[in-house]
C-alpha positions, 0 to 999 in steps of 0.5 A: 239886724244880725246881732253882731253886724253893723249895716254896710253902705252897700246894704243901705243902698240896697234897702233905700233903692226902693221908692216905697221904703224911702217914703216909709222912712221919710214918714217915720223921720217926719214924726216923733219917730213912731208911726202905726203900720196904717199910717205907713200904708197911707204914706204910699197912697201916691202909688196911684196903681196900687190899691190899699190892699196892695200897699198894705201887703207890700208894707207887711210882707216886703218892706217892713221885714227888709228894714227890720232885718237890718235894724232900720226899723223895729215893730213895737206893740199895737202896730207901732213901728219905730226907728231901729239901731240903723235908722239914723244912718239910713235917714242920713243917707236919704238926706245927703241925696245919695244916688241910690235915694233919688226922687220917689218917682218911678 
């Protein structure tokens, strides 16, 4: 996250508007808080039209960087992905069912 900023609700809404990012965060929240990048890629397998390679590219190059930029997740050693400073805020918004965070269906 930008070092002196806290994440705004508007930024959270934007980050959580994408169903794949919501699934990724739900996957992390359902564990002890640490998952591998491969587990996140696998959690997106319900996207029937996307190949494993396409999901991996999306996770590595689109979703993780966006979530990391605002402190929602952090990448650790060995491909580990852990909750960041803003993770609890994001998950709380998901659990409240905010308008940005509807069903994971397209």
